[in-house]
N, C-alpha and C positions, 0 to 999 in steps of 0.2 A: 708300276701303277698303270692301269689300263687307260686308254683314251677316254673312255666313259667317265672314269673317276676324275680325270683331269678336268673334264667339262663341268663337273659338279663343284670344283674347288677354284674357279677362276677369279673369285673376288679377292683382290689384293688388299693387304692391310692399309689403313690410312698412313700417309707419310709420317705422321707423328708417332705411329706405332711400329714403324719399320725398324728393324735392328740390323738386318743384313745389308751390306754395302758393297757395290761392285763398280769399278771404274772411277773416272773423274779424280784421279790421284792429284793432278796438278791443281785443280780447283779447290780440293780439300786442303792442300798444303798452303795455298794462297790465303785462305781464311785463317788457318792455324798460325801461320807466320805473322800475319797482320795483328792477330790478337795478342800473341806473346811479345810483340814489339812494344806493347803499351800505347800504341798510337793508331789503333784500328779506325778506319773510316766509319762514320756513324751509319751510313746507308750503302747497301750493296744491291745491285741489280743482277739477279741470277737469271740469265736468258738462255733460250735454246728451244728445240722442238719439244712437243708434248710427249710426256711419258718417259723421259730419259733420266729422271731423278732430281730435278731442280728442287721441288718441294721437300723431298727426302733430305737433300743436302741442307736446306734451310733449317729444318727441324733438328738435324744432326748438329749443326752449329749452335742452335739455340740451347740444346741440352748440354753441350760442352761448356758454353759460357755460364749457364746457370748453375752447373755443377762445380765449376772452377772460377769463382768470382774474382780471384786475384790473378791477372795475367802474368805476373812475375813469379808466381809460386813454382817450386820445383816440378810439381806434377804437370804443369802447363809447359814449362821450359823443356822438359824431357819427353813430352808426348810425341808419339810417332804418327798419330792420326787423331780424329775427332771422336773416337770410340768412348761411349759411356755405357757402363754395364747396365743391362736391362733391369737388374734388381736395384739399381741406385734409386733412392727416393725421388730425385729430380726426374729421371727417365720415366719412372712410374707415374708421376704426376703429369708430366707432359703427355704421355700416351693416353692418359685419362682425360686430357683437356682441362686439367684442374690446377695448373701451376700459376701462382699469383704473379710470377715475373714474366709471363708470356701472354701476349695478346695476339690473336689471329684474326685477320680480316679476310673473310671469304663470303661467297654467296650464301644466303640463308633463306629459309621459307618466309613467305609473307604472312599476313594475318589469316589467309585462307588455307595455309599449309602448302602452297605451291612454291616451288623453288624459284627465287628471283633469277633473272638473267643478268643482273648487274649487282655490284656492291654499292650500297646506297650511302648517302652522306652521313646519316645518323650513326652508321657503324664507324666511319672514319673519325667522327668526332669523339668516339670513345677513347681515342689516343690521348686526348687532352686530360681526361680524368685519370687514365691509366698511368701516364708519366707524371702526373701531378700528385698522385697518392704516395704516401710514405709508410702507411700502416702495414700493408700486406707483406711486402718483401723488400728488404734492403739490398742495395747494390744494383747490379745490372738489370735493366728491363729490356726485353726483346719483343719486337713487333714483326710478325710475318704477314705479308700481304700475298695471298694465293687465290687469284693472280691479280697483278696490278692492271692487266689488260681489261679487267672486268669492272674497274671503277667507273661509275658514271661521271660526267664532267664536274658536278658539284663535289663528289667524293674525292676526285683527283685534286681539285683545288684545295680542299681541306687538308689532304695529306701533304701537299706541297708546302703549306704554311708551317707545319711542324718540322718538315725536312729543312726548311730555311733557317729555323732556330731550334736545333735539336737539343733536348734536355741532356744534362750530364749523365754519363753511363747509359746512354740509350743506343740500341742497335736495331736498325731496320733491315730486314731481309725481304726484298721485293722479288717475287717470282714472275717471269714474263715469258710468254710464248712468242711474242713479237716485239722485242725492245725498240725497234726502229719506228714503231707507230706511237710510242709514248710521247707525252708532252716534253719538248726540249728542256723545259725548266726542271722537270723531274729527272731527266737523264743527266743533266749537268750537276746534280747534287748527289749522284750515286757513283760508287766504284763499280765498273762493269766486270762481270764474271761470266763470260760465255761458256756454255757447256756444249760439247759435241755429242752426236749420237754415239751410243755405246757399241762396242764390238759385239759380234754375234755370240762369242763365248760368255761375255758379261751379261748379255740379255738372257741367255740360256740359264746362267747361274742365278740371276735375280728372279726369273720367272719360276724356276724350280723351287727356290726358297719361299716365294710368295704362295705357291700352290702345294707345297710339301710333296713335290713330285720327284721321282727319280730322274737324274740328269740325262739318262739315256732313253727316256720315254720318246717314242717316235713322233707322237703328236706335238709334244713340247718342242722337239728339235725342228719340226716343220714350221711351227709358228715362229720360233726364234729366227730362223733363216729368212722368213718373209717379213719380219718386223722392222727392218731398216733402222736398227739401233734403238728402238723404243720398247721398253718393258710393257708399258700400258698397251701398246699395239699387239704385242705377243699375247698378252692375257686376253685381249678382245678376240683375237683369232682362234683362241682355244675354245671359245664358247659355241657349242653346237655346230652348226654348219657355217660359222662365220668365215672361215678360210675360203670355202667354196663361194660364199656370197661376195667376198672381196674379189675373187678371180672373175666372177660373173660381171661385177660392176666395172672392173678394169677393162674387160673385153668390150663393153658397151661404150665406155669413155674413149676407147681407141678408134671408134667409128665417127666421132664428132668431126665436123658439125652436123653430119647426117644422123638422124635419130629415127629409130624404128619404133612406132607407137606400141606395136604388139610386144616387143621386148621390154619396153618400159612398163606395160601392164603386168607382165610376168615378174619383173623385178619388184614392182610394188607389192604384188601378192606374196613374194618370197620374204619381204620385210615384215609381214604380219601387221598386227594392229597395236601390239603392246610390247614387242620384243626389243628391249633396250640394247641387248648385245648386237642384234642384227642391225639396228639403226646406227650404232657406234661403228660397226664394220663398214657400213655404206658410206657414212660421212668421212671416215678415215680414208677410204679408197679415193673419194673425191678430193680430199685434201692432198693426198700424195700426187694425184694427177695434176692438180693446179700448181703445186709446188714445183713439180718437174717442168711444167710449161714456163713458170716464172723464171726458173733458173736458166732454162734454154734461151729465153728472150733476153734475160739480163746480160748474156754474153755479147749481145749486140743492142744494148739499151737505147742508143740514139735512134736506131732505125725502128725499133719496136716499142717506143715509149707509149704510144696510144694503146697498144695491145696490152702492155704491162698494167697500165692504169685500169683498163676494162676488167682484166682478170682479177686484179686486187679488189676492185669494187664488188665484183660478183661474189668473190669468196666471202667478203664481209656479210653480204646479204644471205648467202647460203648458211653461214655459221649462225646468224641470228635466227633464221627460219628453223634450223635443226634444233637449236636450244628451245624455241617455242614449242616445236613438235614434241620434244621430250617432256618439257615442263608441264604442258597441258594435255599430254597423251593424245595428240591429234592423229588423224589417219596418216599413214605413211605414203600412200600412193600419190596424193597430190604433191607431196614434197619431192618425190622422185621426178614427176613431170616438171615441176618448177625448176629443180636443179638442172636437169638436162636442157630445159628450154633456155635458161640463162646462159649456160655454158655454150650452147650452140650459137646463140646470138653473139657472144663475146669472141668466139673463135672464127666467125665467118670472115 
């Protein structure tokens, strides 16, 4: 398949629709072993970097539990993984977002059709009626929160209440990009399941499956090599000139705290006014740079604590600004100047 064809097919299926599975064998077996023990913890926190398969694992577990309601049944005891055939009625209903035993909490559009930047409390309160109802589906009920990082304070507190007194046969699968930033009270009520970035061959296989691309496609291999273990990042880098934009952004970040306004203007122009793939590539490049600085400073945390705090705070601001820019389709150039201005100030 040509590079041009790859660029046209970069949209990955939603995690609930994903059937191919790569890597994370230990995490998958931890969930399976806990379930078939008959004493599975009611809440799991699946943490790790963006785009490495956390939500896909959550939906994979949900489908397995809903398809095999008796953890002591031979089919569960003999299972080698969490596979559920795509043709299974449970898998089809979950993929369609129409299974009565599964509730997903994720960001939704507001009354004006604009995607919210947070998960609001009214959504979290749906768990009360969901777990309290007996008419739709008997047996296990599963709630996926994708992501728990996006719960606003009121929604987080509402979720905490039901985690403190979980209903019988309830399973909560909380996806988080930054588990350390969650409420300690939520952390304390979850079994932690950290996921590591995928190997490059696993990224390549997952990206090839998502895009229906030959595994030896040169553009796909270049994106997988640059993705640092993230399938979502590989798919982003496949979009148009995203890989070049990533390299251009990385080169400018390397000059911080010095900032060349002319280069920033040119980068802002390259982002365009409505190209979501380009915006995602830009923010992803910034996130990589910030993460690398945080890891480097963390090695000598006592000496660099103020710097660590500044960078972490700046990243939170950048993330919010990026989500607003995408949600409201704002001009990209002011975001570029704002991001580099904040990073320059934080690194001086």
